TORMIPA-60896 format. One line per 10 residues: number of its first residue (from 0); for each residue x, y, z of C-alpha. Coordinates in steps of 0.02 Angstrom, whole numbers. Layout:
NUM> X,Y,Z; ...
//
This chain:
0> -6052,8324,7701; -6039,8502,7641; -6026,8544,7460; -5880,8648,7404; -5934,8824,7350; -5959,8837,7164; -5852,8954,7059; -6004,9065,7028; -6029,9092,7214; -5846,9134,7235
10> -5855,9262,7096; -6009,9341,7177; -5916,9353,7342; -5766,9433,7257; -5877,9560,7168; -5966,9602,7332; -5801,9629,7421; -5738,9737,7280; -5897,9842,7287; -5873,9869,7474
20> -5696,9933,7445; -5752,10049,7304; -5894,10123,7410; -5774,10148,7554; -5650,10239,7439; -5786,10354,7370; -5859,10395,7541; -5689,10431,7613; -5708,10304,7751; -5552,10307,7859
30> -5549,10119,7879; -5521,10087,7693; -5345,10019,7718; -5405,9897,7849; -5544,9839,7732; -5417,9811,7592; -5303,9712,7707; -5447,9606,7769; -5507,9574,7593; -5333,9518,7539
40> -5320,9401,7687; -5493,9322,7675; -5523,9324,7487; -5346,9288,7427; -5365,9098,7437; -5536,9112,7353; -5459,9212,7210; -5331,9076,7181; -5470,8945,7176; -5579,9050,7060
50> -5433,9086,6944; -5366,8910,6939; -5428,8890,6760; -5369,9024,6639; -5261,9114,6766; -5166,8957,6811; -5142,8914,6628; -5077,9088,6592; -4958,9080,6739; -4896,8910,6681
60> -4873,8977,6504; -4775,9127,6570; -4669,9010,6676; -4630,8900,6527; -4587,9051,6420; -4474,9117,6558; -4385,8950,6571; -4364,8945,6382; -4290,9120,6381; -4174,9076,6523
70> -4118,8919,6434; -4090,9014,6272; -3994,9152,6360; -3889,9025,6452; -3849,8936,6289; -3801,9101,6205; -3691,9148,6352; -3606,8978,6350; -3579,8991,6162; -3506,9166,6178
80> -3391,9111,6318; -3330,8961,6218; -3297,9067,6063; -3200,9192,6169; -3097,9050,6242; -3059,8981,6068; -3011,9152,6003; -2893,9183,6149; -2814,9012,6122; -2796,9052,5937
90> -2710,9218,5970; -2591,9134,6093; -2547,8991,5975; -2377,8975,5888; -2457,8991,5716; -2526,9164,5758; -2385,9238,5861; -2333,9404,5784; -2448,9381,5634; -2596,9484,5574
100> -2749,9377,5558; -2936,9389,5529; -3038,9288,5654; -3181,9189,5577; -3311,9057,5613; -3355,8904,5511; -3531,8929,5444; -3550,8786,5319; -3473,8617,5281; -3443,8562,5102
110> -3393,8397,5021; -3352,8248,5131; -3200,8135,5114; -3153,7969,5192; -3110,8049,5360; -3227,8198,5367; -3256,8363,5277; -3134,8419,5143; -3201,8597,5126; -3286,8722,5240
120> -3352,8898,5219; -3303,9035,5342; -3390,9201,5376; -3254,9320,5313; -3215,9371,5135; -3137,9500,5021; -3215,9646,5116; -3114,9585,5267; -2950,9582,5170; -2955,9394,5138
130> -2889,9331,4971; -2858,9160,4897; -2703,9059,4948; -2701,9119,5128; -2657,9004,5272; -2799,8958,5389; -2760,8902,5567; -2842,8872,5734; -2771,8856,5909; -2709,8678,5871
140> -2621,8710,5706; -2648,8707,5519; -2829,8701,5459; -2800,8724,5272; -2792,8861,5141; -2916,8982,5065; -2962,8927,4888; -3102,9049,4844; -3172,9211,4914; -3329,9315,4899
150> -3368,9481,4981; -3437,9399,5139; -3373,9220,5143; -3226,9112,5091; -3202,8928,5051; -3062,8834,5137; -2982,8672,5076; -2942,8570,5232; -2792,8469,5286; -2828,8289,5239
160> -2912,8332,5075; -2854,8229,4928; -2822,8393,4834; -2710,8473,4966; -2522,8444,4975; -2417,8532,5107; -2228,8553,5110; -2169,8510,5286; -2019,8492,5399; -2004,8339,5509
170> -1921,8318,5678; -1785,8420,5759; -1676,8405,5603; -1810,8487,5496; -1803,8353,5362; -1904,8407,5211; -2059,8310,5162; -2227,8318,5078; -2391,8286,5168; -2551,8234,5079
180> -2720,8166,5124; -2736,7978,5123; -2826,7933,4962; -2885,7771,4885; -2964,7714,4724; -3140,7727,4792; -3121,7855,4930; -3213,7732,5044; -3155,7676,5215; -3235,7506,5192
190> -3264,7382,5331; -3088,7402,5402; -3100,7589,5432; -2947,7616,5322; -2931,7748,5188; -2833,7649,5059; -2683,7766,5071; -2554,7781,4935; -2415,7729,5053; -2350,7555,5090
200> -2494,7518,5208; -2673,7582,5217; -2695,7722,5343; -2826,7731,5479; -2960,7857,5434; -2905,8034,5473; -2718,8006,5460; -2605,8086,5329; -2468,8021,5214; -2292,8086,5241
210> -2160,8064,5106; -1985,8129,5143; -1905,8215,4994; -1726,8213,5059; -1621,8085,5149; -1656,8078,5333; -1741,7980,5468; -1913,7990,5542; -1976,7922,5707; -2142,7903,5793
220> -2181,8063,5889; -2083,8179,5774; -2167,8349,5755; -2221,8398,5580; -2232,8585,5538; -2260,8685,5380; -2104,8718,5277; -2173,8883,5213; -2203,8955,5040; -2132,9104,4947
230> -2214,9258,5021; -2304,9148,5148; -2436,9095,5021; -2520,8976,5027; -2430,8920,5185; -2327,9017,5310; -2183,8927,5394; -2182,8845,5564; -2367,8805,5588; -2396,8637,5676
240> -2475,8508,5562; -2464,8350,5666; -2352,8213,5734; -2286,8052,5658; -2395,7908,5719; -2312,7763,5627; -2166,7733,5508; -2182,7618,5358; -2054,7477,5329; -1904,7537,5229
250> -1907,7418,5080; -1752,7496,5002; -1833,7662,4963; -1730,7821,4950; -1830,7907,5087; -1951,7834,5215; -2138,7860,5220; -2247,7875,5373; -2420,7911,5439; -2456,8075,5526
260> -2593,8112,5651; -2651,8291,5613; -2652,8420,5751; -2823,8487,5699; -2984,8386,5706; -3072,8447,5550; -3236,8369,5607; -3247,8493,5753; -3197,8660,5677; -3271,8820,5746
270> -3162,8975,5772; -3019,8992,5648; -2903,9129,5588; -2846,9180,5414; -2665,9236,5417; -2636,9397,5319; -2452,9403,5366; -2328,9272,5422; -2289,9248,5607; -2138,9343,5671
280> -1976,9244,5661; -1804,9264,5739; -1693,9378,5633; -1545,9294,5550; -1373,9353,5600; -1246,9386,5462; -1090,9276,5473; -921,9273,5387; -853,9132,5283; -708,9030,5351
290> -618,8988,5188; -439,9054,5170
//
């Protein structure tokens, strides 16, 4: 049984072949190209065997690095595409129509409440024209309001926070109400997953408390939108906040209370917009009184 040639013998053969090619080049032998072709054909497999150690390891390392770069580039491209999609959806949303806004990304998450974060930090600040008490939205609706700004970042108090109350309109009649985060004595969801809301019944985690402030009715599925503030600060009018998910029993109260499922999932925030002006609204037409 023949022994396989040792690596040293292979290297000697490669050096000899290389020397032949060099001598042929120097002497101007006309058959140099044929010698090169023959050497590549015959010695190519031997080169792969001789270089299977360090050369193979280097090739494998380069291959892994290339795959890592490709994976990173693909992730960056996917991230950029997703951010562009979210920004387009934001610009097309009812809360942004006709308004001037500063696009931003969430870069940090602050204190946690019973149903998720209550504050986040975004990557725009006073140098971008952002000031406190500005409305923050995303493509789905109301995110919260700016409570503090620095030159480069701003802090946003989120919908659902125990410290945030929002004046709202409910249903097609636009009944006035107040929306707050569901709060309890301990701020703990406990074993039941409830928040210990201040309403008649505890709310499931993540839902909001709605209290009507004028006589009217409320039904499951009613849309809840921002009522608006003077000068559009801290909240502009007409931004979706959520929908009524359940109505509490009456119990003889002046106005009903209900639970609201928010439009925005504050646990999955990414691209948002800070409204610098209110969305465009339909002009009001002057009318004449009918009294005689």
